[in-house]
C-alpha positions in Angstrom: 38.4 -28.4 -12.1 39.3 -24.6 -11.2 39.5 -22.5 -14.6 41.6 -19.7 -15.3 40.1 -16.3 -14.3 39.5 -14.8 -18.0 38.4 -11.3 -18.9 34.8 -10.1 -19.3 33.1 -9.1 -22.2 34.3 -5.8 -23.9 32.8 -3.3 -24.1 32.1 -3.6 -27.8 30.3 -6.6 -27.6 28.1 -6.0 -24.8 25.8 -9.2 -23.8 22.0 -8.5 -23.9 20.3 -9.4 -20.3 19.2 -12.8 -21.6 22.8 -13.2 -22.2 23.6 -12.3 -18.9 21.4 -14.7 -16.8 22.3 -17.4 -19.6 25.9 -16.7 -18.7 24.9 -16.6 -15.3 22.8 -20.3 -14.9 25.6 -21.6 -16.4 28.0 -20.5 -13.9 25.6 -22.0 -10.9 25.6 -25.3 -12.8 29.0 -25.9 -12.3 31.7 -25.9 -9.5 34.3 -24.4 -11.2 35.6 -21.0 -10.4 34.0 -17.8 -12.0 35.7 -16.5 -14.8 34.8 -12.8 -14.6 37.3 -11.5 -12.6 37.6 -10.6 -8.5 35.9 -7.3 -7.3 38.3 -7.8 -4.6 41.2 -6.8 -7.1 39.5 -4.6 -8.7 40.4 -0.6 -9.0 38.6 0.9 -5.6 37.2 3.8 -7.3 35.9 6.4 -4.9 35.7 5.0 -1.2 33.1 3.9 0.6 31.1 6.6 2.1 31.1 8.9 -0.6 27.2 10.2 -1.3 28.9 12.7 -3.5 26.7 15.6 -2.1 23.6 13.6 -1.6 23.0 14.5 1.8 23.0 17.5 3.4 25.2 18.5 6.7 21.9 18.6 8.8 21.2 15.2 7.6 24.0 13.6 9.2 23.5 15.4 12.6 22.4 13.3 15.6 19.1 14.3 17.3 19.2 16.8 20.1 18.7 15.1 23.6 16.8 18.7 24.5 14.5 18.5 21.7 10.9 18.4 22.2 8.3 17.2 19.4 4.4 17.1 20.0 2.4 15.3 17.1 -1.1 16.6 17.9 -4.5 15.5 17.1 -4.1 12.9 15.0 -5.6 9.2 15.2 -3.1 6.3 16.8 -2.7 3.2 16.2 -0.2 2.6 18.9 0.3 -1.3 18.6 0.5 -1.4 22.4 -2.5 -2.8 24.2 -1.2 -0.8 27.6 -1.8 2.4 25.3 -4.4 1.7 23.0 -5.8 3.6 20.4 -7.0 7.2 20.2 -9.4 8.4 18.0 -7.5 11.7 18.5 -4.8 12.1 20.2 -1.1 13.1 20.7 2.7 11.7 21.2 5.3 13.8 22.8 9.1 13.0 22.2 11.7 14.3 24.1 15.1 13.3 22.7 15.0 10.4 20.5 12.2 8.7 23.1 8.2 8.5 23.1 7.8 10.4 26.3 4.0 10.2 26.4 0.9 8.9 24.2 -2.5 9.8 25.5 -5.7 11.8 24.1 -5.6 15.2 22.5 -5.1 17.9 25.3 -3.6 15.6 28.0 -0.3 15.7 27.7 1.5 18.9 28.9 4.2 19.6 26.0 6.3 22.5 27.6 6.1 25.6 25.6 9.5 25.1 23.2 8.3 22.0 22.1 7.7 21.8 18.2 4.4 21.0 17.6 3.8 19.0 14.5 -0.1 19.2 13.2 -1.3 15.9 12.5 -5.1 16.6 12.3 -6.4 14.1 9.4 -3.7 11.6 9.6 -3.0 8.2 11.2 0.0 8.0 13.0 1.4 4.3 13.5 4.8 2.5 14.5 7.4 2.6 11.3 7.3 -0.4 9.6 10.3 -2.8 10.2 11.8 -4.9 7.0 13.0 -8.0 8.4 15.0 -9.0 5.4 16.5 -7.0 2.8 19.8 -7.4 0.1 20.0 -3.9 0.2 23.4 -3.6 -1.4 21.4 -4.5 -4.8 20.0 -1.3 -4.8 21.7 -0.4 -8.7 19.5 -3.4 -9.9 16.3 -2.2 -9.5 13.5 -4.0 -11.3 16.4 -5.6 -13.5 14.5 -8.7 -14.0 10.5 -8.5 -13.1 9.9 -11.7 -14.9 12.7 -13.6 -13.1 12.5 -16.7 -11.1 15.1 -18.1 -8.6 17.7 -18.9 -11.1 17.7 -15.5 -12.9 18.0 -13.9 -9.6 21.5 -16.0 -8.5 22.7 -15.5 -12.4 22.0 -11.6 -12.0 23.2 -10.7 -8.9 25.5 -13.4 -7.5 26.8 -14.8 -10.6 26.6 -11.5 -12.1 27.0 -8.0 -10.8 28.0 -8.8 -7.5 31.8 -9.6 -8.3 32.1 -6.2 -9.8 30.8 -4.3 -7.0 33.4 -2.0 -5.5 33.1 -0.6 -1.9 32.1 2.5 -3.5 29.5 0.6 -4.8 28.3 -1.3 -1.7 27.8 2.0 -0.3 25.7 3.2 -3.0 23.6 0.1 -2.9 22.9 0.5 0.7 22.1 4.1 0.4 19.8 3.8 -2.5 18.2 0.8 -0.3 17.8 2.5 3.2 16.9 6.1 1.6 14.1 4.5 -0.5 12.9 2.5 2.9 12.7 5.8 4.7 10.7 7.5 1.9 8.3 4.5 2.2 7.8 4.4 5.9 10.1 1.8 6.8 12.1 3.1 9.5 14.0 -0.1 10.7 15.5 -2.8 8.0 17.2 -5.6 8.4 20.2 -5.4 6.0 21.7 -9.0 4.9 24.6 -8.5 3.6 26.2 -11.2 1.5 28.5 -9.3 -0.9 31.1 -8.4 1.8 34.2 -9.2 -0.7 36.6 -7.2 1.6 36.8 -5.5 4.9 36.2 -2.2 2.5 33.2 -3.8 1.1 31.6 -4.2 4.8 32.8 -0.3 5.9 30.8 1.1 3.0 27.7 -0.5 3.6 27.9 0.1 7.3 28.8 3.5 6.7 25.6 3.5 4.3 23.1 2.8 6.8 24.7 5.2 9.1 24.5 8.3 6.9 21.0 7.3 5.6 19.6 7.7 9.5 17.5 4.6 9.4 17.4 2.2 11.6 19.7 -0.2 10.3 20.7 -4.3 11.7 23.6 -4.9 9.5 23.5 -8.9 9.0 27.5 -9.2 7.9 27.9 -12.2 5.3 30.5 -13.8 2.8 29.9 -13.5 -0.8 28.2 -16.6 -2.2 30.7 -16.6 -5.5 33.7 -15.4 -7.1 37.2 -14.2 -5.7 36.9 -12.3 -2.7 39.4 -11.4 0.5 38.3 -14.3 2.6 38.5 -11.9 5.4 35.3 -13.0 7.0 34.2 -14.0 9.5 36.9 -13.1 11.2 36.6 -8.9 10.3 33.2 -9.2 12.4 35.3 -8.5 14.9 36.6 -5.5 13.3 33.7 -4.2 12.6 32.3 -4.5 16.1 35.1 -2.6 17.5 35.0 0.1 14.3 31.5 0.8 14.4 29.1 -0.9 17.0 31.3 -0.2 20.4 27.7 0.5 21.7 24.5 -1.1 21.1 22.5 2.2 22.2 22.9 3.6 18.6 20.7 3.4 15.4 22.8 0.8 13.5 23.8 -2.3 14.9 25.9 -5.8 14.3 24.8 -9.1 13.3 25.9 -12.2 11.5 24.3 -13.8 8.6 25.4 -17.6 8.1 23.7 -21.1 7.7 23.3 -23.9 10.0 27.3 -24.0 10.8 28.2 -24.3 14.6 31.6 -22.6 14.5 30.1 -19.6 13.1 27.5 -19.6 15.5 30.1 -19.9 18.4 31.9 -17.1 16.7 28.6 -14.9 16.8 27.6 -16.0 20.1 31.4 -15.0 21.4 30.9 -11.9 19.8 27.5 -10.9 21.4 25.4 -10.6 17.9 22.5 -12.5 16.7 22.7 -14.9 13.9 20.2 -14.8 10.6 19.9 -17.6 8.6 17.9 -18.1 5.2 16.0 -21.2 5.1 14.5 -22.7 2.4 14.6 -26.1 3.3 14.9 -27.9 6.7 17.0 -30.9 6.8 18.2 -33.1 9.7 20.4 -30.3 11.0 17.5 -28.9 12.7 16.8 -31.8 14.8 20.5 -31.9 15.6 21.0 -28.3 16.4 17.9 -28.8 18.5 19.1 -31.5 20.3 22.6 -29.7 20.9 20.5 -26.8 22.4 22.2 -24.5 19.9 18.9 -22.7 18.8 18.5 -19.6 20.8 16.1 -16.5 20.7 19.5 -14.8 18.9 18.3 -16.6 15.7 16.4 -15.2 12.9 15.3 -17.5 9.9 14.5 -16.0 6.5 11.7 -17.5 4.4 11.1 -20.8 6.0 10.0 -22.3 3.5 9.6 -26.4 3.6 9.9 -26.7 7.4 8.0 -29.9 8.7 5.9 -29.3 11.8 8.8 -30.3 14.0 11.1 -27.6 13.1 8.6 -25.1 13.7 7.8 -26.3 16.8 11.5 -26.6 17.9 12.1 -22.9 16.6 9.3 -21.8 18.4 10.3 -23.6 21.8 14.1 -21.9 21.2 12.2 -18.2 21.5 13.8 -17.7 18.0 12.8 -15.0 15.4 11.0 -15.9 12.1 10.2 -13.6 8.9 8.4 -14.6 6.0 8.6 -12.8 1.7 5.0 -13.0 0.4 6.0 -11.6 -2.5 9.6 -12.7 -2.9 8.5 -16.4 -2.5 5.9 -16.1 -5.1 8.2 -13.9 -7.7 11.3 -16.5 -7.4 9.3 -20.0 -7.5 10.5 -20.7 -3.8 8.7 -23.8 -2.2 5.3 -24.0 -3.0 5.0 -20.7 -4.2 3.0 -19.0 -1.2 4.7 -18.1 1.7 5.1 -19.5 4.7 2.7 -16.9 6.6 -0.1 -19.4 7.3 2.3 -22.3 8.5 3.7 -19.6 10.9 0.3 -18.6 12.0 -0.8 -22.2 12.6 2.0 -22.5 15.2 1.3 -19.6 16.8 3.9 -17.2 15.5 3.9 -13.9 14.2 6.6 -13.5 12.0 7.8 -10.1 10.6 7.5 -9.5 6.8 10.2 -9.0 4.8 10.9 -7.8 1.0 14.4 -9.7 0.4 15.6 -7.5 -2.9 14.0 -4.9 -5.5 15.5 -6.8 -8.1 12.2 -7.7 -9.5 9.8 -5.6 -7.4 9.3 -2.2 -5.3 10.4 -1.3 -1.7 7.2 -1.0 0.2 5.6 -2.6 3.1 2.1 -1.8 1.9 2.5 -4.4 -1.1 3.6 -6.7 0.8 1.2 -6.4 3.6 -1.7 -6.9 0.9 -0.3 -9.9 -0.6 -0.1 -11.8 2.9 -3.7 -10.7 3.7 -5.1 -11.5 0.4 -3.2 -14.6 -0.2 -4.1 -16.4 3.3 -8.0 -15.3 3.0 -7.8 -17.2 -1.0 -6.0 -19.9 0.6 -8.2 -20.3 3.6 -11.4 -19.9 1.5 -10.2 -22.5 -1.1 -9.5 -25.4 1.8 -13.0 -24.7 3.4 -14.8 -24.7 0.0 -13.2 -28.3 -0.8 -14.4 -29.5 3.0 -10.9 -29.2 4.5 -12.3 -29.1 8.1 -9.1 -27.9 9.4 -9.2 -24.6 7.2 -7.6 -21.4 9.0 -9.8 -18.5 9.8 -9.5 -15.6 7.9 -6.5 -13.2 8.9 -7.6 -9.6 10.1 -6.1 -6.6 9.3 -4.5 -5.9 12.8 -2.9 -8.8 12.5 -1.0 -8.2 9.1 0.3 -4.5 10.4 1.5 -6.4 14.1 3.5 -8.4 11.5 4.6 -5.4 9.4 5.8 -3.6 12.7 6.0 -5.7 16.1 7.1 -9.2 13.7 9.7 -7.0 12.3 11.2 -5.6 15.6 11.4 -9.0 17.2 13.3 -10.7 14.6 15.2 -7.4 14.7 16.0 -8.0 18.4 14.9 -4.3 18.7 11.4 -4.9 20.5 12.7 -2.6 23.5 13.4 0.3 20.9 10.3 0.4 18.1 8.1 -1.4 16.7 5.2 -0.2 18.8 4.2 4.0 20.2 4.9 2.9 23.5 6.9 5.5 26.0 10.4 4.5 26.4 10.7 3.1 23.2 12.8 5.4 20.6 10.3 7.8 18.2 10.3 5.3 14.7 6.9 6.7 13.6 5.2 7.3 10.3 2.1 9.8 10.0 -0.3 9.3 7.1 -2.6 11.8 5.3 -5.9 11.0 5.3 -7.4 13.7 3.3 -5.6 12.8 0.4 -8.1 11.4 -2.5 -7.1 7.8 -2.4 -8.0 7.8 1.3 -10.8 10.6 1.8 -13.0 9.5 3.8 -11.7 7.2 6.2 -14.0 4.6 8.0 -11.3 2.7 9.4 -8.3 3.2 10.6 -6.3 -0.2 10.5 -8.2 -0.6 7.2 -6.8 2.4 6.0 -3.0 1.5 6.4 -3.1 -1.7 5.3 -5.5 -2.0 2.8 -5.3 0.9 0.6 -2.7 3.8 1.9 0.9 3.7 0.0 3.8 5.7 0.1 2.4 9.0 -1.6 0.3 9.2 1.7 3.2 9.8 3.9 3.5 13.1 5.7 6.0 12.8 7.8 8.6 10.0 9.0 10.8 10.5 12.4 13.5 7.8 13.2 15.5 8.2 16.5 13.2 11.4 17.0 14.7 12.7 13.8 12.3 14.2 11.2 13.5 12.3 8.0 10.4 13.4 6.3 8.2 16.1 6.7 4.9 17.4 4.4 5.8 14.4 2.2 9.5 15.4 1.4 12.4 14.0 2.4 14.4 16.6 4.4 18.3 16.9 3.6 18.4 14.5 0.7 19.5 16.3 -2.8 17.6 14.4 -5.2 19.4 15.2 -8.3 22.9 14.4 -6.5 21.1 11.3 -5.4 20.5 10.6 -8.8 24.0 11.2 -10.6 25.8 9.1 -7.5 23.7 5.8 -8.5 23.7 6.6 -12.1 27.2 6.9 -11.7 27.6 3.5 -9.8 25.2 1.6 -12.4 26.9 3.0 -15.2 30.2 1.4 -13.5 29.0 -2.0 -13.0 27.0 -2.0 -16.2 30.3 -1.6 -18.0 32.2 -4.0 -15.8 30.0 -6.7 -16.7 29.5 -5.6 -20.5 26.0 -5.5 -19.9 23.9 -3.5 -22.3 20.7 -1.7 -20.8 17.4 -2.1 -22.4 14.5 -1.1 -20.6 11.9 -3.2 -22.7 13.8 -6.9 -22.9 12.2 -9.6 -22.3 13.8 -12.2 -20.3 
């Protein structure tokens, strides 16, 4: 039975967080249409793409092809066996590409090159977040104790239906700028709130404006009324924003195991991302029909039997795991599929999933994966498991956070390692900061000790986005104003009263 639409709660009687979650949970339990009004029918507000002065003009300007940068005298972790690691080395960048990595003093940089002193730093490839629902940026830590039911109630059954195109833009911009600040230079934006063509445009424009290397994975909303413009709108998006593959932001589809949708994606020549918290017979069917290809990426990968892992591996598809998300939301057995991926000879990407319950950084993701794997491996060994796995090492963890994610993004030719010919997505960490000094093991310092405060410089596609610990060209006062206005609108529409000490 379909319920008729009813107005949402008034501002005179705003529900608490608990009431909102209960309402959303009740909606999840029924197949009836939601009673909150459609976002697609709501007032559009400011157009998608209005950053309200957050970004300076120079931020949006492309990197000059004649620009030359020399990062001089840093400890280099290249993540490329052919390049190797250097105790003290230099990285030369021309335009957007890395043209040389060598021991300090061996590169002949032109006299006009801008030199960045990298002494007392570690230089690494930028982190790659293989799966993030970026549109939720306004909802950071709104349910820190929430499990999957609370997440669905808060996002898809709660605030999602009130998002205007402008709010999608703001959410994506909040997330993307937070990624850059934290050293994540590439993110796969799993955008499952594309309520209209204008919403999708806002999401893509935010990624473009942010300066991040972004993969916009366009998907359908999961609840509520929307324009039903998807998936056919993918072709319009491709023509409007993605006429070239030689750009920072690229397009793909987010879809379940659906033959027609996958066929459309392949006709358009775009990759496919699929959320997978279980594996049914469809994996066997799709494999037998030869529908699993290297253009498939799977998120979470909980509950997969060995046969599915083998089929996915044989197909050359990529996977990413969620060390925090799966524990936070009590998915599957509550432990990510990291060990299972390793057991099948797969180095997965790491993904942060969202910021609704926790933070934006890759540091915590790496540490959760590292310590949980070692704890579980030790537990199995001490309890007599002859097949207990070896303890994971820090380099494997860093590989997942860089190359593993780049593989999921389909961008191994552009990022993930400091390889001459790739584009310059680079992070420099200060090792003379009090929390890192003295640094006695470069990879150990990066994986197990560093955090966002230690980031000196972030470069994406050759463009400096953070320098000397500060974002370059971001007006934080305007950023906060933009975020506050969008959040206030969403809270008012949902009738939600903010309680920063609430207990759900």
